[in-house]
C-alpha positions as CSV (number, residue, x, y, z in Angstrom):
1,M,-14.0,-8.6,-1.4
2,S,-13.6,-12.2,-0.2
3,R,-10.7,-13.0,2.0
4,D,-9.0,-16.3,2.7
5,I,-9.1,-16.6,6.5
6,S,-6.5,-18.9,7.9
7,T,-7.6,-21.9,10.0
8,A,-5.8,-20.3,13.0
9,I,-8.1,-17.2,12.8
10,S,-11.2,-19.3,12.2
11,T,-10.3,-21.5,15.3
12,A,-9.4,-18.4,17.4
13,L,-12.8,-16.8,16.6
14,D,-14.5,-19.7,18.3
15,D,-12.6,-19.2,21.5
16,T,-14.5,-17.5,24.4
17,V,-11.8,-14.9,24.8
18,I,-10.0,-13.3,21.8
19,K,-7.4,-10.6,21.8
20,P,-7.5,-8.6,18.5
21,F,-4.8,-6.3,17.4
22,F,-3.7,-4.3,14.3
23,A,-0.2,-4.4,12.7
24,V,1.3,-2.0,10.3
25,E,4.1,-2.7,7.8
26,L,5.8,0.2,6.1
27,L,8.2,-0.7,3.2
28,F,10.9,1.8,2.3
29,D,13.7,1.9,-0.2
30,G,16.7,-0.3,0.3
31,N,14.8,-3.1,1.9
32,K,14.1,-0.9,5.0
33,V,10.9,-2.1,6.7
34,L,9.2,-0.7,9.8
35,R,6.8,-3.1,11.5
36,L,4.6,-1.9,14.3
37,W,1.7,-3.4,16.2
38,T,-0.9,-2.1,18.7
39,G,0.3,-4.2,21.6
40,L,3.3,-4.0,24.0
41,G,6.7,-5.6,23.5
42,T,8.0,-7.3,20.5
43,L,5.7,-9.6,18.5
44,V,7.5,-12.3,16.5
45,Y,5.4,-13.6,13.6
46,E,6.8,-15.8,10.8
47,G,10.4,-14.7,11.6
48,N,9.7,-10.9,11.5
49,D,9.8,-8.7,14.6
50,W,7.0,-6.2,15.1
51,A,7.7,-3.4,17.6
52,G,4.9,-2.8,20.1
53,A,3.5,0.7,20.0
54,G,0.5,0.1,22.3
55,S,-2.1,2.7,22.4
56,L,0.3,5.2,20.8
57,L,-0.4,3.7,17.4
58,N,-3.9,4.4,16.0
59,V,-5.3,2.9,12.8
60,S,-8.4,4.6,11.3
61,S,-11.3,2.6,10.0
62,V,-10.6,0.7,6.8
63,E,-13.6,0.7,4.4
64,E,-14.4,-1.5,1.5
65,T,-17.1,-0.9,-0.9
66,S,-18.9,-3.2,-3.4
67,D,-17.9,-0.7,-6.2
68,L,-14.4,0.2,-7.1
69,G,-14.4,3.2,-4.7
70,V,-11.0,4.4,-3.6
71,R,-10.8,4.5,0.2
72,G,-7.7,5.3,2.1
73,A,-6.6,4.9,5.7
74,V,-4.9,7.1,8.3
75,L,-2.2,6.0,10.7
76,S,-1.2,8.1,13.6
77,M,1.4,7.6,16.2
78,S,1.7,9.9,19.2
79,G,4.6,10.2,21.7
80,V,7.2,10.1,19.0
81,P,10.6,11.2,20.1
82,T,12.4,14.0,18.2
83,E,15.1,11.7,16.7
84,I,12.3,9.6,15.0
85,I,10.8,12.8,13.7
86,A,14.2,13.7,12.1
87,L,14.2,10.3,10.5
88,A,10.6,10.7,9.2
89,L,11.6,14.1,7.6
90,T,14.6,12.7,5.8
91,E,13.3,9.2,4.6
92,P,11.5,9.3,1.2
93,Y,8.1,7.8,1.9
94,Q,5.6,8.9,-0.8
95,G,4.5,6.1,-3.1
96,R,6.0,3.4,-0.8
97,V,3.9,0.4,0.2
98,C,2.0,0.2,3.4
99,N,0.2,-3.0,4.6
100,L,-2.3,-3.1,7.4
101,Y,-3.1,-6.4,9.1
102,F,-5.7,-7.6,11.6
103,G,-4.4,-10.2,14.1
104,I,-5.8,-12.3,16.9
105,N,-4.1,-13.6,20.1
106,P,-0.6,-12.2,19.9
107,D,0.6,-14.1,23.0
108,S,-0.4,-17.6,21.8
109,A,0.9,-20.2,19.4
110,Q,-2.1,-19.6,17.2
111,T,-1.2,-16.0,16.4
112,S,-2.3,-15.1,12.9
113,L,-2.3,-12.0,10.8
114,L,-4.8,-11.2,8.0
115,K,-3.9,-8.5,5.5
116,I,-6.9,-6.1,5.4
117,F,-5.4,-3.2,3.4
118,S,-2.5,-2.5,1.1
119,G,-1.8,0.9,-0.3
120,Y,0.7,3.7,-0.8
121,M,2.0,6.2,1.7
122,D,0.8,9.6,0.6
123,Q,1.0,12.5,3.0
124,M,2.6,12.9,6.4
125,N,1.6,15.5,8.9
126,I,3.8,16.1,11.9
127,Q,2.8,18.0,15.0
128,E,5.7,18.8,17.2
129,D,5.6,19.4,20.9
130,V,8.4,20.2,23.4
131,E,9.0,16.6,24.5
132,S,7.3,14.5,21.8
133,S,5.3,14.7,18.6
134,T,2.5,13.1,16.7
135,I,2.9,11.7,13.2
136,E,-0.1,11.2,11.0
137,L,0.3,9.3,7.8
138,A,-2.3,9.2,5.1
139,V,-2.3,6.0,3.0
140,E,-4.1,5.8,-0.3
141,N,-5.6,2.6,-1.7
142,K,-3.8,0.9,-4.6
143,L,-6.9,1.4,-6.7
144,I,-5.8,5.1,-6.9
145,D,-3.7,3.9,-9.9
146,L,-6.9,3.5,-11.9
147,E,-7.4,7.3,-11.7
148,R,-3.9,8.2,-12.9
149,A,-3.4,9.3,-16.5
150,R,-1.2,7.0,-18.6
151,T,1.6,8.5,-20.6
152,A,1.9,5.8,-23.2
153,R,1.6,6.9,-26.8
154,F,1.1,4.8,-29.9
155,T,4.1,6.2,-31.8
156,S,7.1,4.5,-33.3
157,A,9.4,6.4,-30.9
158,Y,7.5,5.3,-27.8
159,Q,7.2,1.7,-29.0
160,K,11.0,1.6,-29.5
161,S,11.7,3.1,-26.1
162,V,9.7,0.2,-24.6
163,Y,10.7,-2.6,-27.0
164,A,14.0,-1.8,-28.8
165,G,14.1,-2.9,-32.4
166,D,10.3,-3.2,-32.8
167,L,9.2,-1.9,-36.2
168,G,5.5,-2.4,-35.6
169,L,4.5,1.2,-35.5
170,D,7.0,2.6,-38.1
171,F,4.4,2.8,-40.8
172,V,1.4,4.3,-38.8
173,E,2.1,7.9,-39.8
174,D,2.0,6.9,-43.5
175,L,-1.4,5.3,-43.1
176,Q,-3.2,8.4,-42.0
177,D,-3.0,10.1,-45.4
178,K,-3.2,7.0,-47.5
179,E,-6.3,6.6,-49.8
180,I,-7.8,3.2,-49.6
181,V,-10.2,2.0,-52.2
182,W,-12.9,-0.2,-50.7
183,G,-15.3,-2.5,-52.6
184,R,-14.4,-1.9,-56.2
185,S,-11.4,-1.1,-58.3
186,A,-10.3,2.5,-58.9
187,D,-10.3,2.4,-62.7
């Protein structure tokens, strides 16, 4: 898959020292967004604040294939306090969007992020300890939608539920038992 790499990333890749990092954006209902990055402190990028998680945030390898293979990713965060665990247990997350970014040079004016993955939050595993816990979140690729069955039916009732007042499929049932003479008259 080709990517449009910004001029900031292209220029930064030519530097003798680069500081790569990952960033994670989790989009929840009600415009709630959780933004984390693998550095320390707060990263401000294009008006958004990204909370630094340091080495506590781990992003699995992100694979792309030349075919339409569906590959997911796994995010894990360790050292999570119990009040965040309570929030993770109550917030609906399945099917919500997760974006993964690769960035370069977080402490310079040329900071840039490149989206490397976009998918849906799928399964969360929580391992609790006495003082802190670990959250592991599996994210599935958006291509997973290609494997889901579609429930659309070519019936008049379904067509009207999607497009009210459409009469296009009202006569389909009558056609299945209709005798059609083809080629010559039926004398």
